[in-house]
C-alpha positions as a Markdown table, in Angstrom:
| # | Residue | x | y | z |
|---|---|---|---|---|
| 1 | Met | -0.1 | -0.1 | -0.2 |
| 2 | Ser | 1.4 | 3.4 | -1.0 |
| 3 | Trp | 1.2 | 6.7 | 0.8 |
| 4 | Thr | 0.0 | 9.9 | -0.7 |
| 5 | Val | 1.7 | 13.1 | 0.2 |
| 6 | Glu | 0.2 | 16.6 | 0.6 |
| 7 | Arg | 1.7 | 19.7 | 2.0 |
| 8 | Arg | -0.4 | 22.6 | 3.0 |
| 9 | Thr | 0.2 | 25.8 | 4.5 |
| 10 | Ala | -2.8 | 27.5 | 6.6 |
| 11 | Ser | -3.5 | 28.6 | 10.1 |
| 12 | Ala | -3.0 | 26.1 | 12.7 |
| 13 | Ala | -6.7 | 26.3 | 13.5 |
| 14 | Asp | -7.5 | 25.4 | 9.9 |
| 15 | Ile | -5.2 | 22.6 | 9.8 |
| 16 | His | -6.7 | 21.1 | 13.0 |
| 17 | Ala | -10.1 | 21.6 | 11.6 |
| 18 | Arg | -9.6 | 19.6 | 8.4 |
| 19 | Glu | -11.7 | 16.5 | 8.0 |
| 20 | Val | -10.4 | 13.4 | 7.2 |
| 21 | Pro | -11.8 | 12.2 | 3.9 |
| 22 | Glu | -13.7 | 8.7 | 3.9 |
| 23 | Pro | -13.0 | 6.2 | 2.9 |
| 24 | Ala | -9.8 | 6.9 | 4.5 |
| 25 | Gly | -6.6 | 5.5 | 2.8 |
| 26 | Arg | -2.8 | 5.9 | 3.7 |
| 27 | Ala | -2.0 | 9.6 | 3.7 |
| 28 | Val | 0.7 | 12.1 | 5.0 |
| 29 | Trp | -0.2 | 15.5 | 5.6 |
| 30 | Val | 2.7 | 17.8 | 5.9 |
| 31 | Cys | 1.4 | 20.9 | 7.9 |
| 32 | Asp | 3.0 | 24.3 | 7.7 |
| 33 | Pro | 1.3 | 26.7 | 10.1 |
| 34 | Ser | 1.3 | 30.2 | 8.6 |
| 35 | Gly | 1.8 | 31.8 | 12.0 |
| 36 | Pro | 2.7 | 31.1 | 15.5 |
| 37 | Ala | -0.2 | 29.1 | 17.5 |
| 38 | Leu | -0.4 | 27.9 | 20.9 |
| 39 | Val | -2.1 | 24.4 | 20.5 |
| 40 | Ile | -4.0 | 23.1 | 23.4 |
| 41 | Gly | -5.5 | 19.9 | 24.2 |
| 42 | Ser | -9.1 | 18.9 | 23.9 |
| 43 | Ala | -9.8 | 18.8 | 27.6 |
| 44 | Gln | -7.3 | 21.4 | 28.5 |
| 45 | Pro | -9.0 | 24.3 | 30.7 |
| 46 | Ser | -8.7 | 27.7 | 28.7 |
| 47 | Glu | -8.2 | 29.3 | 32.1 |
| 48 | Gln | -4.6 | 27.8 | 31.7 |
| 49 | Val | -3.8 | 30.2 | 28.8 |
| 50 | Asp | -2.9 | 33.8 | 29.4 |
| 51 | His | -5.0 | 35.1 | 26.4 |
| 52 | Arg | -3.9 | 38.5 | 27.0 |
| 53 | Ala | -0.1 | 37.6 | 26.5 |
| 54 | Cys | -0.9 | 35.4 | 23.5 |
| 55 | Ala | -2.5 | 38.4 | 21.9 |
| 56 | Ala | 0.2 | 40.9 | 22.9 |
| 57 | Val | 2.6 | 38.6 | 20.8 |
| 58 | Gly | 0.5 | 37.6 | 18.0 |
| 59 | Val | 0.3 | 33.9 | 19.0 |
| 60 | Ala | -3.1 | 32.4 | 18.1 |
| 61 | Val | -4.6 | 30.0 | 20.7 |
| 62 | Val | -6.0 | 26.8 | 19.0 |
| 63 | Arg | -8.0 | 23.7 | 20.5 |
| 64 | Arg | -7.0 | 20.4 | 19.0 |
| 65 | Arg | -9.5 | 17.5 | 19.1 |
| 66 | Ser | -7.0 | 15.0 | 20.8 |
| 67 | Gly | -5.8 | 15.1 | 24.3 |
| 68 | Gly | -2.5 | 16.3 | 26.1 |
| 69 | Gly | -1.2 | 19.7 | 27.0 |
| 70 | Ala | -0.1 | 22.8 | 25.1 |
| 71 | Val | 2.3 | 22.8 | 22.2 |
| 72 | Leu | 4.1 | 25.9 | 20.9 |
| 73 | Leu | 4.4 | 25.8 | 17.1 |
| 74 | Val | 6.6 | 28.5 | 15.6 |
| 75 | Pro | 7.0 | 28.3 | 11.8 |
| 76 | Gly | 10.4 | 26.9 | 10.8 |
| 77 | Glu | 11.0 | 25.5 | 14.3 |
| 78 | Ala | 9.0 | 22.3 | 14.4 |
| 79 | Leu | 7.9 | 19.5 | 11.9 |
| 80 | Trp | 4.3 | 18.7 | 11.9 |
| 81 | Val | 3.1 | 15.8 | 10.0 |
| 82 | Asp | -0.2 | 14.2 | 10.4 |
| 83 | Leu | -0.3 | 10.3 | 9.2 |
| 84 | Leu | -3.7 | 8.8 | 8.4 |
| 85 | Ile | -4.7 | 5.2 | 7.9 |
| 86 | Gly | -8.2 | 3.4 | 7.4 |
| 87 | Ala | -9.6 | 0.8 | 9.7 |
| 88 | Gly | -8.8 | -1.9 | 7.3 |
| 89 | Asp | -4.9 | -1.1 | 7.0 |
| 90 | Pro | -2.7 | -3.7 | 8.2 |
| 91 | Leu | -1.1 | -1.1 | 10.5 |
| 92 | Trp | -4.4 | -0.7 | 12.3 |
| 93 | Gln | -4.4 | -1.7 | 16.0 |
| 94 | Asp | -7.4 | -1.8 | 18.2 |
| 95 | Asp | -5.4 | -1.3 | 21.1 |
| 96 | Val | -4.8 | 2.5 | 21.4 |
| 97 | Gly | -1.8 | 2.0 | 23.5 |
| 98 | Arg | 0.1 | 0.1 | 20.7 |
| 99 | Ala | -1.6 | 2.0 | 17.9 |
| 100 | Thr | 1.1 | 4.5 | 17.8 |
| 101 | His | 4.2 | 2.1 | 17.9 |
| 102 | Trp | 4.7 | 1.9 | 14.1 |
| 103 | Val | 4.6 | 5.8 | 14.0 |
| 104 | Gly | 7.3 | 5.9 | 16.6 |
| 105 | Asp | 9.3 | 3.3 | 14.8 |
| 106 | Ala | 9.2 | 5.4 | 11.5 |
| 107 | Trp | 10.4 | 8.5 | 13.3 |
| 108 | Ala | 13.2 | 6.5 | 15.1 |
| 109 | Ala | 14.2 | 5.0 | 11.7 |
| 110 | Ala | 14.3 | 8.6 | 10.0 |
| 111 | Leu | 16.3 | 10.1 | 12.9 |
| 112 | Gly | 18.8 | 7.1 | 12.9 |
| 113 | Glu | 19.4 | 7.7 | 9.1 |
| 114 | Leu | 20.4 | 11.4 | 10.2 |
| 115 | Gly | 22.8 | 9.9 | 12.9 |
| 116 | Ile | 20.2 | 10.6 | 15.8 |
| 117 | Asp | 19.8 | 7.7 | 18.3 |
| 118 | Ala | 16.2 | 8.0 | 19.5 |
| 119 | Glu | 14.1 | 5.6 | 21.8 |
| 120 | Val | 10.4 | 4.8 | 21.1 |
| 121 | His | 8.2 | 4.6 | 24.3 |
| 122 | Arg | 6.1 | 1.6 | 24.4 |
| 123 | Gly | 4.8 | 1.5 | 27.9 |
| 124 | Gly | 2.0 | 3.5 | 29.3 |
| 125 | Pro | 2.1 | 7.3 | 30.0 |
| 126 | Val | 4.9 | 8.7 | 31.7 |
| 127 | Pro | 3.7 | 12.1 | 33.1 |
| 128 | Gly | 6.0 | 15.0 | 34.4 |
| 129 | Pro | 5.0 | 17.6 | 37.0 |
| 130 | Trp | 3.6 | 20.0 | 34.1 |
| 131 | Ser | 2.0 | 17.3 | 31.8 |
| 132 | Arg | -1.5 | 18.7 | 32.2 |
| 133 | Glu | -0.3 | 22.0 | 30.9 |
| 134 | Val | 2.7 | 21.2 | 28.4 |
| 135 | Cys | 2.5 | 18.4 | 26.1 |
| 136 | Phe | 6.2 | 18.0 | 25.8 |
| 137 | Ala | 6.6 | 17.8 | 29.9 |
| 138 | Gly | 5.6 | 13.9 | 29.5 |
| 139 | Leu | 6.0 | 11.1 | 27.4 |
| 140 | Gly | 3.3 | 8.7 | 25.9 |
| 141 | Ser | 3.1 | 5.4 | 23.9 |
| 142 | Gly | 5.1 | 5.8 | 20.6 |
| 143 | Glu | 6.6 | 9.0 | 21.3 |
| 144 | Leu | 10.5 | 9.4 | 21.1 |
| 145 | Ser | 13.2 | 10.7 | 23.4 |
| 146 | Val | 17.1 | 11.3 | 23.0 |
| 147 | Ala | 19.0 | 10.8 | 26.1 |
| 148 | Gly | 15.9 | 10.8 | 28.1 |
| 149 | Arg | 14.6 | 13.8 | 26.6 |
| 150 | Lys | 11.3 | 14.4 | 24.5 |
| 151 | Val | 11.9 | 15.0 | 20.7 |
| 152 | Val | 8.7 | 14.0 | 19.0 |
| 153 | Gly | 5.2 | 14.2 | 20.3 |
| 154 | Ile | 2.3 | 12.2 | 18.8 |
| 155 | Ala | -1.6 | 13.0 | 19.3 |
| 156 | Gln | -3.9 | 10.4 | 18.3 |
| 157 | Arg | -7.6 | 10.9 | 16.8 |
| 158 | Arg | -9.6 | 8.0 | 15.8 |
| 159 | Thr | -12.9 | 6.7 | 14.9 |
| 160 | Arg | -14.1 | 3.4 | 14.1 |
| 161 | Arg | -13.1 | 4.0 | 10.4 |
| 162 | Trp | -10.0 | 5.8 | 10.6 |
| 163 | Ala | -6.9 | 7.1 | 12.7 |
| 164 | Arg | -5.2 | 10.3 | 12.5 |
| 165 | Phe | -1.7 | 10.5 | 14.2 |
| 166 | Gln | -0.7 | 14.1 | 14.7 |
| 167 | Cys | 3.0 | 14.1 | 15.2 |
| 168 | Val | 5.5 | 17.2 | 15.8 |
| 169 | Ala | 9.2 | 16.9 | 16.0 |
| 170 | Leu | 11.0 | 19.8 | 17.6 |
| 171 | Arg | 13.9 | 21.8 | 15.9 |
| 172 | Arg | 13.9 | 24.1 | 19.0 |
| 173 | Trp | 12.5 | 23.5 | 22.7 |
| 174 | Arg | 11.2 | 26.8 | 23.7 |
| 175 | Pro | 10.0 | 26.4 | 27.3 |
| 176 | Thr | 10.5 | 29.8 | 28.6 |
| 177 | Glu | 8.6 | 31.2 | 25.5 |
| 178 | Leu | 5.8 | 28.7 | 25.9 |
| 179 | Leu | 5.4 | 29.3 | 29.6 |
| 180 | Arg | 5.0 | 33.0 | 29.1 |
| 181 | Leu | 1.7 | 32.2 | 27.5 |
| 182 | Leu | 0.3 | 30.0 | 30.2 |
| 183 | Ala | -1.6 | 31.5 | 33.1 |
| 184 | Leu | 1.1 | 30.7 | 35.9 |
| 185 | Asp | 2.0 | 32.6 | 39.1 |
| 186 | Pro | 5.7 | 33.9 | 38.8 |
| 187 | Ala | 6.6 | 31.2 | 41.4 |
| 188 | Gly | 5.0 | 28.2 | 39.3 |
| 189 | Arg | 6.6 | 29.7 | 36.1 |
| 190 | Gly | 10.0 | 29.5 | 37.9 |
| 191 | Arg | 9.7 | 25.9 | 38.9 |
| 192 | Ala | 8.2 | 25.0 | 35.3 |
| 193 | Glu | 11.2 | 26.5 | 33.5 |
| 194 | Val | 13.5 | 24.5 | 35.6 |
| 195 | Asp | 11.5 | 21.2 | 35.1 |
| 196 | Leu | 10.6 | 21.6 | 31.3 |
| 197 | Ala | 14.3 | 22.3 | 30.5 |
| 198 | Ala | 15.2 | 18.8 | 31.2 |
| 199 | Ala | 12.3 | 17.3 | 29.8 |
| 200 | Ala | 12.6 | 17.8 | 26.1 |
| 201 | Thr | 15.1 | 19.1 | 23.6 |
| 202 | Gly | 15.4 | 20.3 | 20.1 |
| 203 | Leu | 16.6 | 18.3 | 17.0 |
| 204 | Asp | 19.7 | 19.9 | 15.3 |
| 205 | Val | 18.5 | 18.8 | 12.0 |
| 206 | Glu | 17.2 | 20.4 | 8.7 |
| 207 | Leu | 13.5 | 19.8 | 8.8 |
| 208 | Asp | 13.0 | 19.2 | 5.0 |
| 209 | Gly | 15.9 | 16.6 | 5.4 |
| 210 | Leu | 14.0 | 15.0 | 8.5 |
| 211 | Leu | 10.7 | 15.0 | 6.4 |
| 212 | Ala | 12.5 | 13.1 | 3.5 |
| 213 | Ala | 13.8 | 10.5 | 5.8 |
| 214 | Leu | 10.6 | 10.1 | 7.4 |
| 215 | Leu | 8.8 | 9.3 | 4.1 |
| 216 | Arg | 11.6 | 6.7 | 3.2 |
| 217 | His | 10.9 | 4.9 | 6.3 |
| 218 | Leu | 6.9 | 5.1 | 6.5 |
| 219 | Pro | 6.0 | 1.2 | 6.3 |
| 220 | Gly | 4.8 | -0.3 | 3.0 |
| 221 | Gly | 3.0 | -3.3 | 2.0 |
């Protein structure tokens, strides 16, 4: 089975609102947000966001339909790729926890091609002290880390007919900038900066090169 590849530049809100066509087939959506956005999880309280701070620096606040904490997307500083499969695909897993393993394996192979040794997490969620606020504060199934620091996050949306794996690989980790957009008191923000500095890291790679490597390592057949 082959993959169709489509690259789209649009607002983060428009990209997240895009509907999955049915019947769904294998597809790669390369998502280039047209401006910076703070993307919060489906159940994340809006009160965790400092909306005035976001407006002051021109960062849109967007709610995605999958769970987890906030992700700060800055054009040119992250690779955002959605991978779609239909329910009849050999890659399909009914077990939600295992469903992301092949996704993580593809990212790990791509990073390995670029000389980066990344580990795919195959266990249950490993929360950090700020996981409810920040996506990259914890580690979920299929997600990748390098030397214990998260580098690729995966959010999963699924119905009985399709699954959409929304993946973000960081080129730069910006915890200070992200935390300035959250409604935290000064003491909490200071603690979070210390914790998050060690929770994740950026990848010193050229993003188009990483994308090309990922496409080469997507499973076929």
